[in-house]
N, C-alpha and C positions, 0 to 999 in steps of 0.2 A: 329837718330837725326832729329829734326823737322826743316823743311825749314822755313825761315822767312815768306814766302808767305803763309804757311799753316794756318796761323791765320788771313788771309786777311779779312774774314767776321767779326771777332771780332774787327778788326781795324776800319771798316767802319759802323758797324751795328747801331751806334748812330748818324751818320752824315746825316744831310739833308743839301745839298749844298745851296748856296745863291740863286740859281734858283728854289729851292724847290724840286729838285730831290733827292730821298733817295739813297745814295751811296750803302747801303746794298742790294738794288735790282738790282744793275748793275753787269753784269757778269764779267766785268773787275775789278771793285772795290771789289766785294765779293770773287774773286779768282776762280769762277766757270769756266771761259774760260780757264785759265791756267791749272787747275786741269783736266778738261775734255780733253784738247789737249794732256796732258801728258799721261793720261790713254789710249786715243785713239792710240797714237804712240806705246805704249807698247803692246796693243792688236793686232795691225796690224803686228808688228814685231814678236810677239809670234805665230801668225797663218801663217806667211810666205806669206802674201798676194802677195808679189812681184812674187812668184813662181807659184801661181795658179789663180791670178786675171784675169779678162777678157783681151783679147788681145788688145782691143782698149783703155785700161786704161793706162794712162801715170803715172806709179808709181813714177818715179823720180820727176816729176812736183808736184804730189800730196804730196810727202814727203817734198819738198821745201816749199810748202804752209803751211803744218802743222808746220814745223820748224819756219816759219815766224810768224804764229799765236801764237805758243808756246813761242816766244820771247817777246810777249806783257806781261809785268810784271803787277802784281796786282797794281791798282791805290790806292793811300793812301787817296783819296777823297780831294776835293778842300779845305776843312777846315784844312787839314793837309799837304798842299803843293802839292797835286796832281791836276789833271785837266789841262786845258789850262793855260799857264803862263799869257797870256794877256786877261783873261776873264773879259769883261766889266761888266758883271753881278756881279761878286765877288767884283770888284773894287768899283762899285756903292754902293753895300750893305755896304762895309767897310766904305766908305765916309759918309754914312748916319747912321752908327753905328747900322745896322740891322743884325739880324741873317740870315734872308732870305727875299726875295722880297714880301712874303705874308704879311709882317708887314708894307709895304710901303703905305703911303697915296697918293702917286703920281702915282700909277699904271696905271690909265686910260690914262694919258698923258706921260707915260714913253718913253724916247728917245731910250730905249733898248727894248721896247715892242715887236717889230717884231722878233728880235733874241731870246728873252726870250720865246715867244710863239712857235717859231720854235724848240727850244731845248726841251721845255716841251711836245709839241705834238709828237715829234720824240721819246722822252723817253716813253711816254704812249704807242705809237704804238709798241715799242719794249718790252712792258710788265713791264716797270719800274714803281715804285710808285712815285707819285708827290703830294706834299703838295699844296692844293689850297687855303686854308684859314689859318688864324692865330690860328687854333685849338690847343688844348693841345698837345704839342710836344711829351712828354713821352707816353701819351696814344695812340697817333697816331703811334709811333714807335712800341709799343707793339702789336697793332692791325695789323700793316703791317707785323711784324715778324710771327704772326700766319697765316696770309693770304699767305705769301711766302712759309711757310712749307706745307700748304694745297695745294697750287698751284703746288709746285714742291716737293712732298713727298719723291721722290727717288733721289733728286738732290745731287750732290757730296758735297754740303755744309752740308748736314745733315746725310749722310751715311758714317759711319766710315770705313776706309780701314783697312783690317786685318794687313797690313804691317806697319800701323802707330803706 
């Protein structure tokens, strides 16, 4: 039976948030974090790390950390109700009837400019894809999907699990 989160990438692959960040490149949105954590937990349990790991390794704390990370469910993307509830970027774009901030003519003087740049630069530093201009959305998404698969060819997003 397929988990609802197992199609996380399909759910966000066409979403570019109001901030211009592509949800499909986010490990929380695309489901990679959840999938990797689950696989890591199974791998560690299967090899009995608790019984043969280094003496200075706190297996119980490590397990708690993995469980906590594993509890982070796939984000549906801000255009489908995910992301921060009080996102001022999303609110502003909705008020202006814009798909995302790259279409705004008020960007240089934007009152949200500082937080927007903080979000966008943080996303880029983490390896996420960010739309900088009002370029062709569908062409951009297609190009990014190719870049993502070449950047992470063995990523759990693209490798089918035999148990699936």
